[in-house]
C-alpha positions as CSV (number, residue, x, y, z in Angstrom):
1,M,32.0,15.2,-29.7
2,K,32.1,14.9,-25.9
3,T,30.2,18.2,-25.8
4,F,27.5,16.7,-28.0
5,R,27.3,13.6,-25.9
6,N,26.7,15.9,-22.8
7,L,24.3,18.1,-24.5
8,I,22.4,14.9,-25.8
9,G,22.7,13.3,-22.1
10,G,21.3,16.6,-20.8
11,L,18.5,16.5,-23.1
12,L,17.6,12.9,-22.4
13,L,17.9,13.5,-18.6
14,T,15.4,16.4,-18.9
15,A,13.0,14.5,-20.9
16,T,13.2,11.6,-18.5
17,I,12.3,13.7,-15.6
18,T,9.8,15.7,-17.6
19,F,8.0,12.5,-18.7
20,S,8.5,10.7,-15.4
21,S,6.9,13.7,-13.4
22,C,3.9,14.2,-15.9
23,G,0.6,13.2,-14.3
24,Q,-0.3,13.2,-10.6
25,M,2.4,14.2,-8.2
26,P,2.9,11.5,-5.5
27,V,1.5,12.4,-2.0
28,Q,3.9,12.2,0.9
29,L,2.8,9.7,3.4
30,P,2.1,11.2,6.9
31,E,4.3,10.4,9.7
32,V,2.8,7.7,12.0
33,P,3.5,7.9,15.6
34,L,4.7,4.8,17.4
35,E,1.7,4.5,19.6
36,R,-0.5,4.2,16.4
37,V,1.7,1.2,15.5
38,T,2.3,-0.7,18.7
39,P,-1.3,-2.3,18.7
40,Y,0.0,-4.4,15.9
41,F,3.8,-4.5,16.5
42,S,4.3,-4.4,20.1
43,E,8.1,-4.1,19.9
44,A,8.0,-1.4,17.2
45,A,10.8,1.3,17.6
46,E,10.8,3.0,14.3
47,V,8.1,3.5,11.4
48,Q,9.6,4.4,8.1
49,A,7.5,5.6,5.2
50,I,8.5,3.9,2.1
51,D,8.1,6.1,-0.9
52,T,4.5,7.1,-0.8
53,S,3.2,3.5,-0.6
54,F,3.4,2.0,2.8
55,Y,5.1,1.9,6.1
56,Q,7.9,-0.5,7.4
57,V,8.0,-1.3,11.1
58,K,11.2,-2.1,12.7
59,D,12.4,-3.0,16.3
60,A,15.2,-1.4,18.3
61,E,17.8,-3.5,16.5
62,G,16.5,-2.2,13.0
63,E,15.0,-5.6,12.1
64,L,11.8,-5.6,10.0
65,L,8.9,-6.5,12.2
66,G,6.3,-6.0,9.4
67,T,4.6,-3.6,7.0
68,L,1.6,-1.3,7.6
69,L,-0.7,-0.5,4.7
70,Y,-3.4,2.3,4.6
71,S,-6.1,1.6,2.2
72,M,-6.7,5.2,1.5
73,P,-6.1,6.8,-0.9
74,Y,-5.8,3.7,-3.0
75,T,-9.3,2.6,-2.5
76,E,-11.3,6.1,-2.9
77,A,-13.5,4.5,-5.5
78,V,-14.5,1.5,-3.2
79,K,-17.6,2.2,-1.6
80,G,-19.6,0.2,1.2
81,Y,-23.2,1.2,2.1
82,N,-22.3,4.7,3.1
83,G,-19.1,5.7,1.4
84,N,-15.5,4.4,1.9
85,T,-14.5,1.7,4.7
86,P,-10.9,2.7,5.1
87,L,-8.6,-0.1,6.6
88,I,-5.3,-0.8,8.1
89,I,-3.6,-3.9,6.9
90,A,-0.8,-5.2,9.2
91,L,1.6,-7.7,7.6
92,D,4.2,-9.4,9.4
93,A,7.7,-9.7,8.4
94,E,7.0,-12.8,6.2
95,G,4.3,-10.9,4.3
96,R,1.4,-12.7,6.0
97,I,-1.6,-10.7,7.2
98,K,-1.3,-10.2,10.9
99,Q,-4.5,-8.1,11.4
100,V,-7.1,-6.1,9.5
101,V,-8.6,-3.1,11.2
102,V,-11.4,-0.8,10.3
103,L,-10.7,2.9,10.5
104,P,-13.3,5.5,11.4
105,N,-15.9,5.7,8.5
106,H,-19.6,6.7,7.7
107,E,-21.0,3.2,7.7
108,T,-24.2,2.8,9.7
109,P,-23.1,1.4,13.1
110,R,-25.2,-1.7,13.3
111,F,-24.1,-2.8,9.9
112,A,-20.5,-2.1,10.9
113,E,-21.0,-4.0,14.1
114,R,-22.4,-7.0,12.3
115,V,-19.4,-7.2,10.0
116,E,-17.0,-6.7,13.0
117,S,-18.9,-9.6,14.9
118,S,-19.1,-12.0,12.1
119,G,-15.2,-12.4,12.2
120,L,-14.7,-10.9,8.8
121,Y,-11.7,-9.0,9.6
122,K,-10.1,-11.9,11.2
123,S,-10.8,-14.2,8.1
124,W,-7.7,-12.9,6.4
125,D,-5.3,-13.3,9.4
126,G,-2.4,-15.6,8.6
127,L,-2.9,-15.5,4.9
128,T,-0.3,-14.2,2.4
129,V,-1.2,-11.1,0.2
130,E,-1.8,-13.5,-2.7
131,E,-4.1,-15.9,-0.7
132,A,-6.1,-13.2,0.8
133,I,-6.8,-11.6,-2.6
134,A,-7.8,-15.0,-3.9
135,K,-9.8,-16.0,-0.9
136,P,-13.6,-16.2,-1.4
137,V,-15.4,-14.5,1.3
138,D,-19.1,-14.4,1.6
139,A,-21.1,-11.0,2.2
140,I,-22.5,-10.8,5.7
141,S,-26.3,-11.0,5.8
142,G,-27.8,-7.8,7.0
143,A,-24.7,-5.9,6.2
144,T,-24.1,-6.8,2.5
145,Y,-23.0,-3.6,1.0
146,T,-20.6,-2.8,4.1
147,S,-19.1,-6.3,4.2
148,E,-18.7,-6.0,0.2
149,G,-17.0,-2.7,0.7
150,V,-14.6,-4.0,3.3
151,K,-13.7,-7.0,1.0
152,N,-13.3,-5.0,-2.2
153,T,-11.2,-2.3,-0.1
154,L,-8.9,-5.4,1.1
155,A,-8.5,-6.6,-2.4
156,V,-7.9,-3.4,-4.2
157,R,-5.2,-2.3,-1.5
158,L,-3.5,-5.6,-1.7
159,K,-3.3,-5.5,-5.4
160,A,-1.7,-2.0,-5.3
161,Y,0.8,-3.2,-2.8
162,Q,1.6,-6.1,-5.2
163,R,2.1,-3.6,-8.0
164,Q,4.2,-1.2,-5.8
165,L,6.5,-4.2,-4.8
166,Q,6.9,-4.9,-8.6
167,K,7.6,-1.3,-9.2
168,E,10.6,-1.6,-7.0
169,R,11.9,-4.4,-9.1
170,V,11.3,-3.0,-12.4
171,E,14.0,-2.9,-15.0
172,P,15.3,0.6,-16.3
173,T,13.4,2.1,-19.3
174,F,14.8,2.1,-22.7
175,W,15.6,6.0,-22.2
176,Q,17.2,5.2,-18.7
177,R,19.5,2.6,-20.1
178,I,20.5,4.9,-23.2
179,L,21.1,7.7,-20.7
180,G,23.3,5.5,-18.5
181,K,25.4,4.4,-21.3
182,L,25.9,8.0,-22.5
183,M,26.9,9.3,-19.0
184,K,29.4,6.5,-18.7
185,K,31.3,7.5,-21.9
């Protein structure tokens, strides 16, 4: 009987690993040097990739300073006037937006400058993720596609971040609970 349980447990484990690894393999986040983080977190001493989703930034004592979100690859389908408008979104330790920064892109420079000078990036500072997603922001006249690209990029990435946080709190699946019970016996 014990052999049968071990066999079933092994088969369930194999099935769980097989089904959970089907589809696209997660991409490992690249390491981020401290000098890339200090403009957003001046006391940063450590940058840690969390799964394949985001970075946590900590001080010398290991206290969380905040979180760093890169919009790519989550927003590859979001386009501005001339393609993607990748962003870095820095969240403080309480989950409020500290800063939104545009990364190098292919937008027309004068459109990108209009968006920058309009204060669009600063319009989310101090907001929670939920508030930023819900905030109605007008497009910038003369840079409508670029500003819409930025707004949509921010919203899509923040929604992905919410899902990633939920995923960390997800209850075990039916098969994981069964496997757990079998392994205890």
